[in-house]
N, C-alpha and C positions, 0 to 999 in steps of 0.2 A: 698519274693516269692519263692517257690520251683520250680526248674527246672525239668521238666518231660522229661526223656530220655527213649523213648518207642520203643522196638523191635517189628516190625510187619512182619508176614509172611502170607499175604493174609487173615488177621483177620479183619482189620478195614473196614468198609463201605467206598467205594470211596468218598462218601459225608461226609467229615470230620465234617460237622456241626452236624452230629448225634453221633460223638464219645463221649464216656463216660467221657473222661478227660476234656471236655470243661467246665464242672460244676466247676472245680477246678483251672483251669489255662489257660493263652494264651501263656505262656512261656513254649514251649515244642519243643522237636526235635524227629521226627520219623525216625528211622533207618529201611527203607524199603528193606527187604532181598528178596522180590519177584519181586521188580523192576516194580511195576505197577502204583504207584502214581506219579504224576508230581513233579518234583523236584522244591523246593522252599526253602527259608531260613529256614523253618521248617521241610523240608523233604529232606533226602539224600538216595541215593541208597547204601545200605551196602553190603559188601561182604558177601556172604552166607556161612559162616563157624562158627563152634563152638557154635551154638545156641545163645541165648542172653548173654551167658557168655562172649563170644568174644566182643560183643557190649559194655558191661560194661567197660572192661578193655581198649578197643579201644577209648572209649569216655574219659576216665581218662587220657591215654597217650597223646592224641592229644590235650587236654585242661588243661593239668596239671598245667601250669603256670597261669591259670586264671579260676579256677573252681568256679561254683556258690556256694554260701554259703550252700545251701542244695540241694540234687539231689534224685529224686524218679526214681530209675531204675525199669523198669517193663516190662512185656510182654503186648502186645496189647490185648491179649485175657484174661488178668487177671480176668475179670468179667464174663467170660463164665461159664456155669453150671459145677459142678463138678461130677465126676463118670461116665462120658460118655464113651462108647466104642471106641476103635480105629477104623478108623483113625481120629474121631472127637477130637478136642483139648479141653483140660480141663482147667477151670480157677482155680485160688487159692484164690480169695477173692471177697466177695460180695460188691456192691456199698455202701450199708449201713455201712459196716465195714471200707471201705476206708474213708468214712465221719468221722467215729469215730477216726481213727488213723492219719489223715493227718496233724493235728497240734500238734501232740505228740512230746515232745522234745527228743533230742538224736537220737541214731540209732533205727529205727523202722522196725521191721519185718512185712511186710504187707501180711497177710493171715488170714483166718477165720477158720482154722482147729480146734480150740478150741470149735467151735459152732457145730462141727459135732457130731452126736449121739453117735458114737462108742467111741469117746474120752470122752464124758460126762460120759458114762457107765465105762470106765477105771479109771476115776477120783474118782469114788465112791468105787473102789476096791484097787487101788494102789496109793502110794505117792512116788514121786522121791526125793531121798536124794542126793542133788546136790554135797555135799562135798565128799560123798562116791561113787558117780557116779553109783548108783544102786536103784532098787526099793524096796519098803516095802509093804507088804500086809496089808491093813487097815480094810478090810471086807472080810473075807474068804467065808462068806455065799453068796457072789455075783459071786463066781469063781467057774467054773466047774472043775471036776477031771482032764480033760485033760490040762486046763489052769494052774492048780497047778503043774501038772507034768512038763510042759514046763517052767514054772517059776523056778522050782527046778534045771533044767539043763540050766538055763540062756538063754533061747530063747523066753521068754515072759515076758512082752509085747515087741513086735518088734518095735512098735512106739507108741507114746504118745504125748499128747498135752493139755495144759491149758495156761491161760493168763500170769501166773508167769513164768513158765519154758520154754515157747515157744514150738515149734515143735521138738520133739526128735525122733531120729531113731537109731536102734542098728547098731553099727559099724562093719559090717561084709562084706562090699564090694559087696553085693548081685547083684547090678546093672551092675557091670563090665562085666559079662559074656554075656550081652545083647548088648554091643557096642564095636566097635574096639577101641584100644588104641595105642599110639606110644611111650609115655614117662613113664606113671605110670599105675599100676594096683591096687594100694592100697591107701587109704586115708592116713593111718598112714605114709607110705613110703614118700608120697608127702610132708606131713607136716614136717616131720623130715628133709627132703631134704632142705626145704626153711626156716625153723624157728628154732632157737636154743632152745627155752624154751617149745617146744610142748612136752606134755606127753600124752600117749595113753589114749583115752577116749572110754568107753564102749558104751556110747550113744552120738550121734552128734546132736548139736542144729543147725537148719538152717531153713530158710524160703523157702519152696518148690516153685520152679519157678523162684527163684532168685529175688523176689520183695522186695526191701528195700528202705527206705528213709535214706539217708546217709549225715550226716554233712561232709562238705569238711575238717574240722579240723581232723576228723578221718582218712580220705584219706591221708592227709599230714603227718601222723605219720610214713609213710614209703616213701622211695625215688621212683622216677618215674621208676627206673630200675626194681623194683619189678613188677609193672603193665606191663611193657614191657615184662618181662619174663613170667608172667602168660598168657598174650595174645598169646605169641608164642606157648604155650602148646596146644592151641585149634584152630589153624589157618589152619589145614591141611585137613579138611572135614567138611560137613555140621553138622553131628552128631558124636560126639566123646566121649569116655568114660572119658577122662580128664575134660570135662565140667561137668559131673555129679560129679566128685571128687570135682571140684571147687565149684559147687553148695552147697556142704556140708561144704566147708571151708570158705565161704564168711562172715558167722556171726562172726567168730573168727578173720578174717582179718580185717573187718570193725569196730570191737570192739577196735582195735588198741593196744591190750595188748601183742601181739606176738613180738618176737625179730627177725627181719629179718637177715637171713644168706646170706649175700651178697657174691658174687663170688670173 
C-alpha cells in the first residue's frame, strides 16, 4: 500500500470521511499547516513554512530509517479545479487521472496537464527533442507569425506537456522575482551547488504542485544529510523562492541519477 503524505492548509473538509483520498487508502498522514484539525495518529500540526516542499523533506528526514515502500506526496487541494483566480487555490490533477496513475510503477509525476487543451494544441505544432533539449516545429501551419518569431529567439514554447516528456518549463527563473529568497535565486546555481553532474537544462521537467509517488529506493539513493540540507533552505518563512526552485528540482532528485555533492 502507498503511504499518502498530504500537506493541508485549510483545504480539506473538517469531515475527513468526505476527503478524496479515502477512495485509495487508509494509510495517510495529514500535515495540517493551518492547525485546525484535531491531532490524531493520522494528523499532525505542521510548522507553516516552505509550502509543501518543507513537508516532503521533513517527512523524509524524520522517517529516513523506516520509510514506506512507496510514498504519495501531495497537496490536499490536488483535485481542486485548475485556472482559478487568486486567492483561490488551484489543483494539479483530476481524480480520474489519479485513478489512472496510482498503480503505475516507479517514480510517478501526478498531474493532468497533458490533458489541457493548450498543450494538446502545442503537441500538434511542436516536438521536444530530449537529447538536444530543444523543440522542433512539426507543423508550421498551426503556428502564428508571433509564435514563430518567439520560437526563433528561443522563448517559445515557454511550457509544454505530454505523457511521454512530462511537464516542461523554460529555465529562466521567472518565478523568483515574485518571492523572497535567502540562499538561491537561480535553479542552475542551486543544482550546481548540490550536485556534481548537473548540466544546464534549457527546459526543466517537473510536476507542478510537487505531487509525486516516490519509491523509497529512489529516496535512499542519497544520504539523509541531503534532505536535511534541502529542508533547511525553505524553513524560514511560509512562502519562499527556494521552494519554487526545489519544486523544479524534485523530478531530478527523485529520479536518483544525480551525484550528491556532500559538504
